C-alpha positions in Angstrom: 20.2 76.5 19.4 23.2 74.5 20.8 23.3 70.8 19.6 23.1 69.6 23.3 19.9 71.7 23.8 18.2 70.6 20.8 18.8 66.9 22.0 17.1 67.8 25.5 14.2 69.0 23.7 14.0 65.9 21.6 14.0 63.9 24.5 11.5 65.7 26.4 9.1 65.4 23.4 9.7 61.5 23.0 8.7 60.8 26.7 5.5 63.1 26.4 4.5 61.2 23.0 5.4 58.1 24.8 3.3 59.2 27.9 0.1 60.2 25.9 0.7 56.7 23.8 0.6 54.9 27.1 -2.4 56.3 28.4 -4.3 55.3 25.5 -3.2 51.9 25.6 -3.8 51.8 29.3 -7.4 52.8 28.7 -7.8 50.3 25.9 -6.6 47.5 28.3 -9.0 48.6 31.0 -11.7 48.5 28.4 -10.8 45.1 27.1 -10.1 43.8 30.5 -13.2 45.3 32.6 -15.1 42.0 32.8 -14.2 38.9 34.9 -12.9 35.5 33.6 -16.5 34.4 34.7 -18.5 37.3 33.1 -16.4 36.5 29.7 -17.4 32.9 29.7 -20.9 33.4 30.5 -21.2 35.9 27.6 -19.8 33.1 25.5 -22.2 30.8 26.7 -25.5 33.1 25.9 -23.7 33.8 22.4 -23.6 30.4 21.7 -26.7 29.1 22.8 -28.2 32.0 20.9 -26.4 30.9 17.9 -27.9 27.3 17.9 -31.4 28.6 18.4 -31.1 31.2 15.3 -31.3 28.7 12.5 -34.8 27.8 11.3 -33.9 24.3 10.3 -31.0 24.1 12.1 -27.2 23.1 11.5 -25.4 20.8 9.4 -22.0 19.6 10.1 -19.6 16.9 7.7 -17.6 15.8 10.4 -13.9 14.6 9.4 -12.9 12.9 12.9 -9.4 12.0 11.4 -8.7 12.8 7.4 -5.8 10.7 7.7 -7.5 7.6 7.7 -11.2 8.1 7.7 -13.7 10.3 5.7 -16.7 12.6 6.6 -20.2 11.9 8.3 -22.8 14.5 7.5 -24.9 15.3 10.9 -28.0 17.7 11.2 -28.8 19.1 14.3 -32.0 21.3 15.3 -31.8 22.6 18.9 -34.7 23.7 21.1 -34.5 26.3 24.0 -35.4 23.2 26.5 -32.1 21.3 26.0 -33.5 19.0 23.1 -31.7 18.4 20.0 -33.2 16.5 17.0 -30.5 14.7 15.3 -30.0 12.5 12.3 -26.9 11.5 10.2 -25.5 9.5 7.1 -23.5 7.2 9.3 -25.4 4.2 8.3 -28.5 3.2 6.4 -30.7 4.6 9.2 -30.9 8.3 8.5 -34.2 8.5 10.7 -34.2 11.5 13.1 -33.9 11.1 16.8 -34.3 13.2 19.9 -31.7 13.6 22.6 -30.3 16.3 25.3 -27.6 18.9 24.7 -26.0 21.6 27.2 -23.6 24.3 27.0 -20.9 23.1 28.9 -18.4 25.2 30.8 -14.4 24.8 31.6 -11.5 26.3 30.1 -13.9 27.6 27.4 -17.3 27.2 26.7 -18.4 24.1 24.6 -21.4 22.3 23.3 -22.1 19.0 24.8 -24.1 16.0 23.5 -24.9 14.7 26.8 -27.2 11.8 25.9 -26.8 9.3 23.4 -27.9 10.0 19.5 -26.1 9.7 16.4 -22.8 12.0 17.2 -22.0 9.0 19.5 -22.0 6.4 16.9 -18.4 7.7 16.1 -17.1 7.7 19.4 -18.4 4.0 20.5 -14.8 2.2 21.0 -16.5 -1.2 20.4 -17.5 -0.2 16.7 -14.3 0.1 14.8 -13.8 0.2 11.0 -10.4 -1.2 10.9 -8.1 -3.6 13.0 -6.0 -0.3 13.6 -8.9 1.4 15.3 -9.8 -1.6 17.6 -11.1 0.1 20.8 -10.8 3.4 19.2 -14.1 3.4 17.2 -14.0 6.4 14.4 -12.1 8.6 16.6 -15.3 10.6 16.8 -16.2 13.2 19.7 -19.5 14.4 21.4 -18.2 17.7 22.7 -17.2 20.3 20.7 -15.0 23.6 22.0 -16.7 26.9 21.0 -14.4 29.3 18.8 -16.6 31.7 17.4 -18.7 32.5 14.4 -17.6 33.2 10.4 -20.0 34.4 8.0 -23.1 32.9 9.9 -21.3 29.5 10.5 -20.4 28.3 14.0 -16.9 27.3 14.4 -15.9 24.5 16.7 -12.7 22.4 17.5 -13.3 18.5 18.5 -12.4 18.2 22.1 -10.5 14.7 21.3 -8.4 15.3 18.3 -8.7 19.0 18.0 -10.1 19.2 14.8 -12.0 21.9 13.0 -15.7 21.4 13.0 -17.7 24.1 11.3 -21.6 24.3 11.5 -23.6 25.7 8.7 -27.2 26.6 8.3 -29.1 23.9 7.3 -32.3 23.7 5.1 -35.4 21.9 4.7 -33.8 20.2 1.7 -31.0 19.2 3.7 -33.1 17.0 6.0 -35.3 15.5 3.0 -32.4 14.6 1.4 -30.1 13.2 3.8 -31.2 9.7 2.5 -29.7 10.6 -1.0 -26.1 10.7 0.6 -26.3 7.0 0.9 -27.0 6.8 -3.0 -23.9 8.8 -3.6 -22.0 6.4 -1.4 -23.3 3.6 -3.8 -22.1 5.6 -6.6 -18.5 6.0 -5.3 -18.6 2.1 -4.3 -19.4 1.5 -7.7 -22.4 -0.5 -9.2 -22.2 -4.2 -9.7 -21.9 -3.6 -13.6 -19.4 -0.9 -13.4 -15.7 -1.6 -14.2 -13.3 -2.3 -11.4 -10.8 -0.2 -12.3 -10.9 3.5 -11.7 -8.3 6.3 -12.0 -7.9 9.7 -10.5 -7.1 12.0 -13.1 -5.4 15.6 -12.4 -5.4 18.3 -15.1 -3.6 21.4 -14.2 -4.7 23.0 -17.5 -1.4 21.7 -18.9 -0.3 18.6 -17.7 -2.4 15.7 -17.1 -1.6 13.1 -14.3 -2.8 9.8 -13.5 -3.4 8.1 -10.3 -4.8 4.3 -9.3 -8.1 5.3 -7.5 -8.2 3.4 -4.4 -11.5 3.6 -2.1 -12.4 1.8 1.0 -16.2 2.3 1.5 -16.2 1.2 5.5 -13.6 4.1 6.3 -14.8 6.1 3.4 -11.4 6.9 2.9 -9.1 7.2 -0.6 -5.6 6.3 -1.3 -4.5 6.9 -5.3 -0.9 6.2 -6.0 0.8 7.7 -9.2 1.1 5.2 -12.4 4.4 7.1 -13.1 6.9 4.5 -12.3 9.4 7.3 -11.4 6.9 8.9 -8.6 6.2 7.4 -5.3 3.4 10.0 -5.0 0.1 9.3 -3.4 -3.0 11.4 -3.0 -4.9 10.4 0.3 -8.3 12.0 1.1 -11.3 11.4 3.3 -14.5 11.3 1.6 -18.0 12.6 2.7 -21.4 12.1 1.0 -23.9 15.1 -0.4 -27.2 14.1 -2.2 -25.2 14.9 -5.7 -21.5 15.0 -5.2 -18.5 14.0 -2.4 -16.6 16.5 -0.5 -13.0 15.4 0.3 -10.8 16.3 3.0 -7.8 17.5 2.9 -8.9 19.3 -0.5 -7.0 18.1 -3.8 -4.5 20.8 -4.6 -4.4 21.2 -8.4 -2.4 24.2 -10.2 -2.5 26.2 -6.7 -6.3 25.8 -6.4 -7.9 23.6 -3.8 -10.6 21.2 -4.9 -12.8 20.0 -2.4 -16.2 19.0 -4.0 -16.6 16.2 -7.0 -19.9 16.6 -8.7 -21.2 13.0 -9.7 -22.1 12.1 -13.4 -24.6 9.2 -13.9 -23.7 9.0 -17.5 -20.3 7.4 -17.1 -20.2 7.2 -13.3 -17.5 10.0 -12.7 -16.8 12.4 -9.9 -15.8 15.6 -11.3 -14.0 18.7 -9.5 -13.7 22.0 -11.6 -11.6 25.0 -11.0 -10.6 27.9 -13.1 -8.2 28.0 -16.4 -9.0 24.2 -17.1 -7.9 22.8 -13.9 -9.8 19.8 -13.0 -9.3 16.4 -10.9 -11.6 13.6 -12.0 -12.5 10.1 -10.6 -13.3 8.1 -13.5 -13.8 4.2 -14.6 -11.2 2.3 -16.6 -11.8 -1.1 -18.0 -8.5 -2.3 -17.5 -5.4 -1.9 -14.7 -3.9 1.7 -15.2 -0.7 -0.3 -14.2 0.0 -3.9 -15.3 2.5 -5.9 -13.4 3.9 -9.5 -13.3 2.2 -10.8 -10.2 0.6 -13.3 -12.2 3.6 -14.8 -12.9 3.5 -16.5 -9.4 0.9 -19.1 -10.7 2.4 -20.0 -14.1 3.3 -23.5 -15.0 6.9 -24.5 -13.6 6.4 -22.3 -10.4 6.5 -23.5 -7.0 3.2 -25.1 -5.6 1.1 -22.0 -4.3 -2.4 -22.4 -2.9 -5.1 -19.4 -2.4 -8.1 -19.1 -0.5 -11.4 -17.3 -0.2 -13.7 -18.1 2.8 -17.0 -16.6 3.3 -16.7 -17.1 7.4 -13.5 -15.0 7.8 -11.6 -11.6 6.9 -11.4 -12.4 2.9 -15.3 -12.2 2.8 -15.2 -8.8 4.4 -12.6 -7.4 1.9 -13.6 -4.5 0.3 -11.8 -5.6 -2.8 -14.5 -8.4 -3.3 -16.5 -7.0 -6.0 -20.3 -6.9 -5.9 -20.8 -9.2 -8.9 -18.6 -11.8 -7.1 -20.6 -11.4 -3.5 -23.8 -12.0 -5.6 -22.5 -15.0 -7.2 -21.6 -16.7 -3.9 -25.1 -16.0 -2.8 -26.2 -17.5 -5.9 -24.4 -20.9 -5.1 -25.6 -21.0 -1.7 -29.2 -20.2 -2.8 -29.5 -22.9 -5.4 -28.1 -25.6 -2.8 -30.6 -27.9 -1.3 -31.2 -26.8 2.4 -28.6 -27.3 5.0 -25.8 -26.8 2.3 -23.5 -24.0 1.7 -20.1 -23.2 0.3 -17.3 -22.9 2.8 -14.4 -22.1 0.7 -13.4 -21.4 -2.9 -9.3 -22.4 -3.4 -7.1 -22.5 -6.2 -4.3 -24.9 -6.2 -1.7 -24.5 -8.6 1.2 -26.4 -9.5 0.3 -28.9 -7.0 1.2 -32.5 -7.4 -2.2 -33.3 -8.6 -2.3 -30.3 -11.3 -4.1 -27.3 -11.4 -7.5 -26.8 -10.0 -10.2 -24.8 -8.3 -11.2 -26.5 -5.3 -14.9 -25.9 -3.9 -16.0 -26.9 -0.4 -19.5 -27.3 1.3 -21.2 -28.1 4.5 -23.6 -30.9 3.6 -21.9 -32.4 0.4 -19.0 -33.5 -0.8 -16.2 -30.9 -2.4 -15.6 -30.5 -6.1 -12.3 -30.1 -8.1 -12.1 -28.3 -11.5 -9.3 -29.4 -12.9 -7.8 -26.6 -15.7 -4.7 -25.9 -17.3 -2.8 -22.4 -17.1 -1.7 -20.5 -20.0 0.0 -17.2 -19.9 -1.1 -14.0 -21.8 2.5 -12.2 -21.4 1.2 -9.2 -23.6 -2.0 -8.6 -21.3 0.1 -9.6 -18.3 -2.6 -12.3 -17.0 -3.6 -15.8 -17.1 -6.4 -18.0 -18.8 -7.5 -20.8 -17.1 -8.8 -23.8 -19.7 -11.3 -26.5 -18.7 -9.9 -29.9 -18.2 -12.4 -31.9 -16.0 -14.4 -32.2 -12.9 -13.1 -34.4 -10.2 -10.9 -35.9 -12.8 -13.9 -36.8 -15.1 -13.8 -35.3 -18.5 -17.1 -35.9 -19.5 -19.3 -34.3 -17.2 -20.5 -30.6 -17.3 -20.4 -27.9 -14.9 -22.6 -28.5 -11.8 -25.8 -26.0 -12.5 -25.5 -24.5 -9.2 -22.1 -23.4 -9.7 -22.1 -22.7 -13.4 -22.6 -18.9 -13.0 -19.9 -18.6 -10.6 -17.2 -20.4 -12.2 -17.6 -19.0 -15.7 -15.9 -15.7 -14.4 -12.7 -17.6 -13.3 -12.9 -19.3 -16.8 -12.9 -16.1 -18.5 -11.4 -16.7 -22.1 -10.1 -13.5 -21.9 -8.1 -13.8 -18.8 -7.7 -13.2 -15.3 -5.5 -10.4 -13.5 -3.8 -11.6 -10.8 -2.5 -9.1 -8.0 -0.6 -9.0 -4.9 -2.2 -6.7 -2.7 -0.3 -4.2 -0.5 -2.9 -4.4 2.7 -3.5 -7.6 5.0 -6.6 -9.0 6.2 -5.8 -9.2 10.0 -3.1 -11.9 9.8 0.3 -11.8 8.0 -0.4 -13.8 5.0 -0.3 -12.0 1.7 -3.4 -11.2 0.0 -4.1 -11.7 -3.6 -6.9 -10.9 -5.9 -8.2 -12.8 -8.9 -10.1 -10.3 -11.4 -12.1 -11.4 -14.5 -10.5 -9.0 -17.5 -14.1 -9.0 -19.3 -16.5 -8.4 -16.0 -16.4 -6.6 -12.7 -15.8 -10.1 -10.8 -13.0 -10.1 -8.3 -12.1 -12.4 -5.5 -10.1 -11.9 -2.5 -7.8 -14.4 -1.2 -5.0 -15.2 1.0 -2.0 -17.0 -0.1 -1.4 -20.3 2.3 1.4 -22.0 0.5 
C-alpha cells in the first residue's frame, strides 16, 4: 500500500475512535447533568439533614475561628428533626446544655444555620472580644457553615465568615459528660499557683533538640514560642483547644516531617507531650528559671536615670496574663486584711529617685506607705536584689502585717528578674514584669518614667 493511502486509513481510524469517545463522554455528561441545579441543591439538603440526625449522641467540633491569633473552642451539638438543637461548649465556665433552633439554608450552596441564639453565637458577638485588636470583631466566629460533604463518617463544613474548615465528628456520651473537664485542662495549661512561671517548648526530631520560650495567652487560647537560639528568629505559633486529657493545636507542629497535633497532659510534672514516630516529640514543660537571661534589669541599677513602674488593680495592668496567680492571690489577701472601706490602689517602684529607691503602696481609706530599699546587682544571674532599709524612713518599724505576705516576694533574697515585654497594654507605655526567682510571683507594670 502506498504511503499516501496508509495515511488516509490512519486518519479515518483516528476520527472513528474520536467519535466513539465523544459519544461516551456525551453520555457521561448527560448522566452527570441530568438534574437541575435546584434538584441537586435539594439532594444536598436532604443529605445534610440526614447526616445531622444520624449520630446517636450528636456531633463534636473543635472550632478554630482564626488560628493565627485565636485558639479552638469545643462545641457539642445534638440535632432533632423538628429543627431543635441541643448545644454545649467550653467557651467559658458554663458548660451546660442549651436548646435553640437550626435550619438548612439554601443559597449558592447548602449550609447549616444556627438561627437562634446559643453557645456558638458567643464567638461572633462583636461586643465580646478578647483583645483590643479584635474590638468590634469578637472572636471572629460564625453561626452559618457551608456544607462540603462527608469523609470517613465526619461532616465537612467551611465557615461563612473567614472560610475556614470546620469538621463535625460523631460525639459520644462521654463527650457530653466530660466537657467540664476541658476547663480543668485549661487551668493546667495556664499553670497552677505553685507551678514555675517559665516554660519551654522542646522540639525533638529524633536527632536534634531545639528549645523555644513558650508563651501562652489564656484569654485568646493562643501560644507563641520564640527560639532561644540567639541566631534564630523562629517563632512557633499555634491556637490551642482543650480536651479532658490533652490539648489540640492548630496549625499542627511539624517535627521531622511529622505533624503533631495532640499534646497529652502529665499531671506528675505538669507537662504536655505530643509523640510521633522515630523519637519525634514536642513537649511543653516547666523551667525554674528563664530560658534566656537578658540585661533588662540594668535599667534600675544604682546610677541609672530615675525610672518608675506601676501596677494598678483598676486598669489594664491588672488584666495582663503575665500576672501570676500567686501575685493575684496576694493582692486579694492585702484587701481582705484591710479594714472595711480600705483597699489597695497601686504598687509602684521608684528607682533612682531623688528620695532614694522605694516600693510605694497607695490605698483608698488610709495613707500611702513607702518601703525604702537598696538595689543590688546579681550580674551572674542577671537580676536585682532588693534589701530592706526602712518603712516611711523609720528603720525601727516592721513590715505592716497586711502587707507582709506580698512584700516578701519583692524582697526575695535570691533576686528579682526584670523583663521588658514586647507587648503593650492598650496604651503606648512600655510593659515590664518583675518576677521572683524563688517563687511563682510575677507582677506586670507600666514604665511611667
